[in-house]
N, C-alpha and C positions, 0 to 999 in steps of 0.2 A: 775759542772766543771769536776767531775770525769768521767761522761759519755762521754764527749768530748775527754778526754784523752784516755779512753778505745777505742773509735771509731778510733782515730788517730793511736793508736798502731795496731789495727786490719788492717787498710788500709795500714800501713807501712809494716807489715808482708806479707800481700797479694801481695803488689807490689814487695817486695823482692823475694817471691816465684815465682811470675809471671816472673820476670826478669831472675831468674835462669833457669826456664823452657824454656824460649825463647832462652837463651844462649845455652843450651844443644840441643835444636831443630835445631838451625842454625849450630852448630858445626857438628851435625849428617848429616845434608843436605850437608855440605861442604865435608865430608868424602864420601858420596854417589856420589857426583859430581866428586870427584877425581877418584873413582872406575870406574865410567862410562867413563871417559876420557881414562882409561887404557885398556878398553875392546878390542879395535883393536890390541893392542900389545900382549895381552895374549891369545886371541882366534882366530881361523881361520874362515873365512867366508865360507858359504856353497859352493859358486862357486869355491873358491880355493881348498876346500876339494874334491869336485867332480872332478876337473881337475887332482889333484894329484892321486886320486884313479884310474882314467881312465888311466893315465900313468903307474901306477903299474900293472894294469890288462894287458896292452899291453906288458909290459916287461915279465910278467909271461906267457902270451900266446906265445911269442917268445921262451922262455926257454922250454916250453912244446913241441913246434914243433921240436926243436932241439933234445930233448930227445926221441921223437917218431921216429925220423929219424936215431937214432943210430943203428948200425948193431948188436952190442953185447947185445941186450936187453935180 
């Protein structure tokens, strides 16, 4: 009977540790999922970045043209 009790204790401890591990795994996956949902709010897409850089380059080009045209250079 002692062997059966020892076996039941081992199975109970293994089940408890497995449950704790699964709980941590699923909570970590939930955190990762929340982070993935926030990516569009935190980061800029490549297309938006390229468009913004193109606009900045156009503005700088206009500024340099004005500076080159100044008489008191």
